[in-house]
Every structure is written in structure tokens, then in C-alpha cells.
N, C-alpha and C positions, 0 to 999 in steps of 0.2 A: 364256931363249930362248923366243920366241913361236912357236907352231905355225901354219903357213900353212893355208889352207883346203884346198889340194891334199894336204898331208900328212895332214890330218884325215880327208879322204875316203878316202885310200889306207889308213889304219889301220882305218877302219870296214869297208871292203871286205875287208881281210885277216882281221879278226876274224870277219866273217860267214862267210867260207869255212872258217875254222878251227872255229868253234863253230856247226855246222849245227843247225837247229831240232831240239831234242830229242836230239841226238847226244851232246853233251858237257856236263859240269857245270863251271862256273867256281868254283874254290875261292879263298878269300881268307884271308890270314894277317895279323893285326894285329902289325906289327913294332915300333911305338913309339907311346907317348902322351906328350905334353909334360907338364911338371910342372903347368901350369895347367889341363890337360885341354882346351885350346882347339884342339889340332891332333893329328892321328893320321897315322901312316904305314901304308898298307895295301898288301900285295903280292898280285897275282892270278896264278893258275895254271890250266892245264887239263892233263889227262892224255892224252898221245899216245904210243901204242905202249908202254904201261905205264911211262912216264917223265913226271915233271912238267915242264911247259914254262911258263916265266915269260912272261906277256903284259902285265905292268904298264905298260911303256913305251907299248905300243900302246893300252891302255885310257886312259891319261892323255892321249894325243894325241886319241883319238876323243872323249873327254868334255871336252876343253879344260881339263884340270886340270894342276896342277903335279907334275912328276916330280922327286923328290929323287935326284940321281945318286949322292950319297955313300952313302945307305942303299938305293938301288935299289928305291924304293917310291913310291906315289902319296901326295901330301900332301893331306889333307882337313882343312879348317879349320872351326871352329865347335864348338858344344857341343850336347848334347841327343840 
């Protein structure tokens, strides 16, 4: 499913409001690495009210990357 420009801009705006400059840290978790090492699945979180909040879907939309719905993480291809 391809992200439209409107969805992309909406995700960017939402992320900017959530992660105000210097206010929050974005944490990442490496969920999976393919056997060949050519792709990885990365999950993104911020802490809100002492609870982790998953933002991977919105980061994938904002960066025009693939979101793996099965594992609920961003797919990053390539090596190095």
C-alpha cells in the first residue's frame, strides 16, 4: 500500500507535535534481521506519561518506507 502525500504530511505533523524539539527521545528496537543480512525490521518508540508509545507506522509513512504489518515494524533494506 503506497502512502499518499497527504498521509505523509499528516504523519510528519503528528510526529513533530509528539516529539517536540529536545522534549523526547525516540528509542529503536531491532526486531529482526534476515538471514542474508540484507534487511532489518526496526520498531520506534517514545515515552509518554511513563509508558512506551509505538510510533513505527507514522515514522514509516513520514519517511516513505515499508511498514511490515505482520511484525509491526519498519523494513529497512540494504547492508552496511
